[in-house]
N, C-alpha and C positions, 0 to 999 in steps of 0.2 A: 598432537600436532596442533599448535592453533592457525588455522586459515585466515588468513587476512579477508575479511569481508567489508566491501562498500555497500551499504541497503541505504536505499532510498524510502524516507518516511513520506507517507502519502494521508493527507488528512482529506478525508472525503465530505469535510464541513468546510465553507468559506466563511464562517462567521470568525472575527478576529477573537475572540475571547471563546473558541468551542472548548469544549471538555475533551476532546477527541484532539486537536490540538497539544493541549498541557500532556497528554498521555503520549502523544510522540517526544514531546521535549524533555520528559521522564523519560525513556529509552533514549535518545539521545545521550544524557546526562550519566545512565547508568550501561550504558553499552559495555562490555567485558572489553579486556584488551585484544586489540586488533580488530576491532570491530568497529568502524565508522559509519554514524547514521547521517545521513544528511536530510534534511529539511527546507523544503522551499514551500512556503504558504501559497505561492502566487503562480506557481505549474500551471494548476490545475484553473485559475480564476483567469490566466491570460486565452487560454485556449477558445478558437473560435467553434459555433456550435458544429457537431462533425456533418462534412459534407464532402462526399468523394470529389464534385465537380470544383473544388479549391484547389485540387492536384492535377487537373485537368492535364496540363502546361508538363506534368512529371516533378512541380517542387512544391512540397507542401507550405503552409504559411511559418513564419519563422518561430512562432510560440510552437506549432505542432514539432518543428524540427526539434527544439531546444526541449521539448517533452519526451521522445523519443530517444535523443541523447542522453537523458538521465538515466532511462531505464536501460537502455542497452549498456551505458558503464556502469553499473549498478549489478552487482551478486546477486542480490536479493531486494525484494520491497517489504515494506512492512506498511500498511496500510489501516487505518484506524477510521471505521465509517459508522457513521449515525444512522439510527434508521427514520426514516422519512417518507412518512405515510405508507406504512408498511413495506418498504423496498428499501434498495442506496439512493444516496442523494445523484441529482439529475447530472451535476459537475462531475462527480467522478465515473457515472455511467458513460459519461461523454468522453472522458479522457481516455477510457478502456477502448471504447469504440475509434477513438484516433488510432490504438495500435493491434485490432484484430488484423487489420488485411496487412500490416508493415512488419509485424513479426518478434519486435521488442518484447512483448511479453509471453511468447509463446514458451512454453513449458520454464517459467521465470519459476522460481523459488520465492513463496508469496506468504508473510504472515499476515493474519488478518485478525483483527478484535474489534470491540466496540466500549468504548466508554460509557459506563450506564451508571444508574443511581442502586438495581437490582439484578440480581443476577439471571432473571426469567427476561429481561427488556433486551431490545435490541436486538433479539434473534432472528425476526423476520429481514432486517435488513442485512444481516450476515448470512441471512439465507440466499437472497437476492444476489448479493455479492459473489457465494461462492458459484453459484450458477452460470453467473457472468463470464466468472474468472473459468470455470470447464471451457468455455469457447475457445480458448488458448492453451488450455491443457497444463495450467499455471500449477505447480507443484504446491500445497497450501499446508501451511504450518499455522496450528490455535483453528482458530474459529468460534471461540468461546467471547460473551463480552467480558468485561474487564469492570468491576465493581469499584467506584470510586471511594477513596477514603482509606482508613489503613491499612488496605493489602494491597492496596493500586500499584505500591512501587515493587512488592514482593512479587507480583504477579506480572508486570513487565518484566523484570526479571528473568522470569519462568520462561516466557515467549521465547525472549532474546536469547538462553539458553537452549532452547528446542531449536530454534533456528541456525544456531550456530552448530547444534550437533549433526544438524540435518547436512548441513552445507560442509561438516568434514566427512559425514557418510559418504556422501557422494563427491568428493575431491575430482577435481577434473571435468566433470559433469555442468559446474555452474561457471 
């Protein structure tokens, strides 16, 4: 039985020609039937720096509300995370910080990878992302780098299949 899935693709890089963005575009193109992969490269770019005082009156800034709504309306996330300075990019960390307290990412099914030139690259960025996602008890699928080149599309298909299988195995939970 195929579960209809709405997957929010999140690129940790803000760069317009990022290899991680390209990976997510591949995911959108090769997604299996019944899986819709949505990608809005500007979601993270529009977020203000995390500052709880911006919600003092009870209303979050509009870009934060839009970010939270996109996550809440998705069954799962697919995050492509480059490694910056042996960690995850600040824009991605900022986005996660905005939803830690509000709960949209809590226990969310989340596939993670990084577009790299070698299978040993990007691992520290992914490790930092996994540690950050543990703050919201995200149910993580994947976690390995995806090497650019001939096997990239097959690796993306395999990650999406693993995401779909986890979703089907937990029908009704997500």
